[in-house]
N, C-alpha and C positions, 0 to 999 in steps of 0.2 A: 451436574459438571464439577469439575475437578477446581484445580487450586485457583484463585483467584489473583492473578498477575496486575500491576501496576504496568501502564505503556511501556514506562523505562524496562521493567523486569523480561517485559514479551517481547520488545525490539530485540534485548540483547541476547535471548532463548534464539528466536528466528535468526540471528545474526548467524550464531554456532551452527543450527542446523543446516542454512544456507548456505555457508563457507561448506558445509562437511558435503553438502550436494552439489553446489555448481561453483564451486571456488571462491577464492576472495580475487571478485571481480570487481572493484570500487571504481569510480568515477576518477580519472585522469587524462589531462590534456596530451600526454606521453606515455606510450604503454610500454611500459619497463619491466623486468621481471618480478614485480610484485602482484603482477596480475596474469592470472592464468588464461584469462581473453579478453577482448577489446568490447566487450558488449558494456560495462560499466553497469548501471542504475535503468539503461535502456528495457532490460526485460522486464524487470520487476515495474516499470512505468506501462509498456506493453498489457504485463499482467493484473494492473489497476483496471485498464481500459476494459480488458478483457471479462474481467469477472464483473464488472459493471453490467455489461451485456446479459450476461447470465442472471443476474439478481434480477435486473428489469423482467428479463424473462418469466422469473420464477414469484415477481410480486405480480405481477399480471395474471398469472395461472393460482394466484392466493395459496400457494404452498408455502405455510409455515416453515418447516421444516428447510426447505429448498432458500428459504430468503433468510434465514438464519445461518444458515451454510454460505450462501454469497454475501451479506453483512462481511461474517467472519474471514469470509477469503480475500475480500479485497482489503480489510485492515492487514492480515497476514502480507499480502503486497505491498502495504502501504509502509508496516514496517521494515520489510526488506530495503524499499525503495529510499527509507529514511536515511538508514544507515550508508548505504553504498551510496546515494549522492552527495554526502556530507564531505565540505572540501576541508573541516577540521570536526572530528567527534566531539569537541567543546558543543558544538551545536547541536547535536543529538539529545542533549537533554532538554534543549528549549521546545524544540519540536515535538519531545513525547509529552511536555506540559500543554504545548498546544492542542493534541488530542485528547488530552483530559477536557480542557475546554470546549473543545467541538463535542464532546459527546456531552456536556449537560447543558449546553442552549437547547431552547424552546425552539421547534421551527415550524411555527404557526403558516397554515397555507404553503409552504415549500413544497414544490414537487421532491419527489425521489434521489431519482439520479438523472439530472438533466441530461442532455445529448451536448446540449452547448458546454458543459463544465469540463465531460469527458475530451472534448474539440479540442479547448481551450488548453489542457493540460497537454495532451498529444502535440499542440501547436507550440508550446513551450520548449517542451523537450527536444522537437523536431531541429526547430530554428536555432535551439543550443548545438546541436550538432553540427548544424549547417555554418554555425557560426555568421548568421544574420538578425537583422532585425532586430538588433542593441544585446541580443541574449548571446553573444560573445561576453559581455561585460558581467563579471561574477556576481556583483552586486544586484542589479538588475534582474539577471537572471535567477538566483536565490530569493527575489521576492516575488516574481512572476509565478514561479514554480511552485511557491507554500500557496499563495493564494487560490492557484488552481485546485493543488491537492486540499485545501483546506474546504472547497463548495465542495469535491465529491464529496467528502466524507463528510459533510453537512446534510447532502443527501442520503447517506447510506445510513447516516444516524436518524435521519425520518424512517426510515424502512424498516430499521431494526425495531424501534420504539412502535410505529404501526402496524406492521407487516408481522414482525415476531415477537413486539413485548417484551424486548430485551432491550440495554443500551449496546452502545457499540464496544465497550469493553468485554461485557458480558457474551457478547457475539462473536468477539477475538480469541477470547479464552477458550470458547465450548469449541471453536474451530480448530483452534493448536491442539487442545488437549483430547479430542475426538479425531481427527481426522490429520490433521498436517504433518505435526509432530512424529506421527507413525510411517511415513512415507518414506520410501529410502529410495531416489532416483539413481543412485547408483546402480543398484541391485536389479534395477529395470532397465538401464542401458548395456548391462553385463546380459540380459537376457535371461535372469531368476523370477 
């Protein structure tokens, strides 16, 4: 494994890589010149859900390497989602601290990644985009979003521990160092 970064350091590196590959498309209610496209954090949110599905498949197949990769991929998308969805970057540190707390918890009897958790996360993001079910309220949305992400990461932490024998942060660092940080999606789009 490469360098062991903190969540805060990892989020910063993921942000730089993500902007280089996908543009600076953070959330905004009004799409101005500061945004390359209107996706905001939606693509990262969908990525979290998609990687949870892959992780479940790896977990049930019992493939340790794929479990480690799946856990790391969920974390990388969570790092990207964290900075892209922050109303103010000052909240970024509190969320990265929360990730460290999630990783230290002991999840006795918790199922790996609960479909209801990923569904709730998708629900909160969708209702925010639609401006319904109270999700147009910033405070209510941020609380519901962070709670839903917390539940997903709790399951992923359990999968890391029991399926790959590593912590969530170790999985994130391993996947970042060995796979994700080496990807150049701009080159792939250009056909190289």
